[in-house]
Backbone as a ProteinNet text record, in pm:
[ID]
protein_1_A
[PRIMARY]
MFGREFQLTGGTYRPRLHDVLANDDHTVALLHVTASREGKQLDMDYTIVFHIRDAKITEGWVLTADPQAYDEFWS
[TERTIARY]
3681.1	3588.6	3559.9	3665.1	3644	3572.4	3604.1	3538	3388.1	3345.5	3201	3138.6	3207.4	3154.9	3141	3238.9	3227	3107.4	3088.3	2976.6	2842.7	2827.5	2700.2	2663.7	2763.5	2737	2738.9	2740.6	2741.4	2863.8	2974.9	3099.7	3115	3022.4	3032.7	3116.3	3154.1	3234.3	3369.4	3402	3525.8	3602.2	3695.6	3779.3	3895.4	3918.5	4033.2	4125.1	4244.5	4341.6	4395.7	4385	4436.2	4577.9	4597.7	4728.9	4738.2	4860.9	4886.7	4989.7	4962.3	5056	5084	5207.9	5239.3	5359.6	5359.3	5476.4	5480.8	5558.8	5572	5444.2	5356.7	5237.8	5106.2	5101.3	4975.4	4997	4895.9	4888.4	4752.8	4753	4630.6	4614.4	4499.4	4469.4	4359	4382.8	4282.8	4223.7	4092.9	4025.7	3906.4	3868.6	3738.2	3668.8	3544	3472.4	3342.7	3313.6	3183.2	3128.5	2995.6	2930.3	2780.9	2715.7	2570.4	2518.9	2400.3	2341.5	2192.2	2110.7	1965.8	1908.9	1953.2	1905.4	1968.5	2060.2	2126.8	2267.3	2316.8	2450.2	2538.1	2663.1	2763	2872.6	2910.5	3015.2	3074.4	3179.4	3232.2	3376.6	3434.9	3570.5	3568.6	3668.1	3687.4	3828.8	3847.1	3979.5	3978	4076	4087.8	4218.6	4209.4	4326.1	4350	4469.6	4507.9	4612.1	4593	4693.6	4777.9	4908.8	5001.6	5081.5	5087.7	5171.9	5236.5	5367.7	5442	5413	5409.7	5389.7	5253.3	5154.8	5020	4917.9	4808.2	4699	4626.5	4619.2	4551.3	4418.2	4400.6	4275.3	4258.5	4134.8	4108.5	3985.9	3991.2	3879.9	3849.7	3721.8	3678.4	3610.2	3656.1	3596.2	3545.5	3420.8	3362.2	3328	3320.5	3288.9	3145.4	3056.1	2914.9	2863.3	2881.6	2842.6	2695.8	2605.8	2463.8	2437.9	2495.7	2478.7	2543.6	2656.5	2724.4	2633.4	2577	2487.4	2363.7	2306.8	2187.3	2220.2	2336.6	2374.7	2383.3	2444	2466	2347.7	2246.9	2131.4	2027.6
1261.9	1192.1	1052.3	976.3	840.1	840	935.4	942.7	956	1038.9	1057.9	930.3	859.8	734.6	628.9	621.6	528.6	564.8	693.7	739.8	707.1	737.9	715.7	568.1	479.9	336.3	264	337.8	274.8	188.3	225.4	151.4	31	10.6	-106.4	-80.2	44.6	80.4	11.2	-73.4	-151.2	-135.8	-41.1	-31.1	-130.3	-204.1	-294.9	-246.8	-210.8	-158.2	-270.7	-252.6	-351.4	-313.9	-185	-141.7	10.4	62	205.6	232.6	333.5	377.4	524.6	566.8	705.1	756.7	889.6	961.6	1092.9	1188.9	1314	1397	1378.2	1461.9	1395	1262.5	1192.6	1063.8	1030.6	900.4	841.2	716.2	648.3	525.4	516.4	401.2	319.8	190.4	97.3	23.7	32.3	-21.9	-107.5	-196	-261.9	-227.8	-181.8	-133	-209.1	-245	-298.8	-214.4	-203.9	-128.3	-158.6	-128.1	-138.3	-5	33.3	159.7	160.6	177.2	189.8	77.9	-44.6	-160	-177.4	-90.2	-98.9	-156	-222.5	-281.7	-218.5	-197.4	-147.8	-252.9	-289.5	-389.3	-359.1	-275	-234.2	-187.7	-176.3	-126.3	25.8	87.1	231.6	258.9	375.1	430.5	571.3	603	737.7	796	914.1	982.3	1108.6	1123.3	1243	1320	1450	1538.2	1591.8	1580.5	1618	1740.9	1841.1	1957.8	1997.4	2013.7	2049.6	1951.5	1822.7	1712.9	1716.9	1784.2	1790.6	1754.5	1691.3	1661.9	1792.1	1828.2	1951.5	1925.4	1805	1765.8	1616	1571.1	1428.2	1395.5	1283.7	1238.4	1093.6	1060.8	923.9	874.4	761.4	697.5	561.1	530.6	403.4	316.9	187.7	93.8	111.6	156	173.7	301.9	415.8	544.1	551.3	489.7	493.4	418.4	299.7	222.8	295.5	359.8	438.8	551.5	626.8	737.1	688.6	577.2	522.8	481.1	423.2	381.8	501	611	726.6	822.4	804.5	896.4	855.6
7052.4	6966.7	7020.7	7051.4	7100.3	7234.5	7320.2	7450.2	7435.9	7343.1	7319.7	7264.6	7175.5	7121	7229.9	7320.9	7433.7	7520.4	7543.3	7626.1	7560.9	7432.6	7363.6	7350.4	7355.9	7341.9	7476.1	7583.5	7715.4	7737.1	7675.2	7691.7	7601.2	7507.1	7418.7	7294.1	7270.7	7153	7163.3	7064.7	7066.6	6935.4	6929.3	6809.8	6819.7	6712.4	6705.7	6594.5	6632.3	6537.2	6450.1	6319.5	6224.3	6179.4	6148.3	6101.2	6108.5	6104.8	6101.9	5993.1	5912.2	5809.2	5835.8	5821.2	5855.3	5778.4	5762.4	5715.8	5793.4	5749.5	5825	5825.5	5727.4	5713.3	5751.5	5744.2	5768.6	5848.1	5925.3	5990.2	5954.7	5912.9	5873.7	5962.4	6028.9	6114	6048.5	6034	5981.8	6101.2	6117.3	6235.5	6196.6	6288.2	6281.8	6412.5	6403.4	6520.7	6538.6	6664.2	6700.9	6815.5	6821.6	6928.6	6927.6	7039.9	7053.4	7103.5	7053.9	7097.8	7066.8	7169.3	7152.3	7065	7088.3	7013.4	6876.3	6838.1	6707.8	6726.5	6622.2	6625	6517.3	6551.3	6456.1	6446.7	6325.6	6302.6	6165	6161.6	6031.2	6038.4	5919.7	5904.9	5894.8	5956.6	5953.1	5904.6	5846.6	5822.1	5879.1	5960.4	6014.6	5963.5	5902.3	5846.5	5928.4	5980	6054	5974.7	5962.4	5904	6019.3	6005.8	6112.7	6069.3	6157.3	6131.4	6263.7	6263.5	6385	6499.4	6464.4	6559.9	6629.4	6568.5	6624.5	6517.7	6559.5	6466.9	6437.2	6308.7	6269.5	6200	6146.1	6082.4	6097.4	6090.2	6093.1	6009.6	5939.4	5857.1	5892.7	5904.1	5927.7	5801.4	5751.2	5634.4	5678.9	5647.2	5690.1	5569	5592.3	5484.7	5434.6	5523.2	5487	5551.4	5483.8	5543.4	5586.2	5510.3	5545.5	5676.8	5691.8	5816.3	5934.4	5910.1	6013.3	6062	5966.1	6000.5	6074.8	6030.7	6096.7	6241.2	6262.9	6398.6	6492.3	6446.6	6534	6539	6452.8	6455.3	6558.4
[MASK]
+++++++++++++++++++++++++++++++++++++++++++++++++++++++++++++++++++++++++++

């Protein structure tokens, strides 16, 4: 996922990790991301939730501070 975001933004995608919370079943990463793409700018907070089973990521969810702006940036 991140590799594709770096590619689509010409390498301008910059996630900054704020914090990580975890237990045996989930890992939650709090991030702030900036990027440029096709004249558009992204500057927002993200939360990524990973479901862990048998020490492997089995699901992942991305939650953004502004879903509409997120969608507009990537469209």
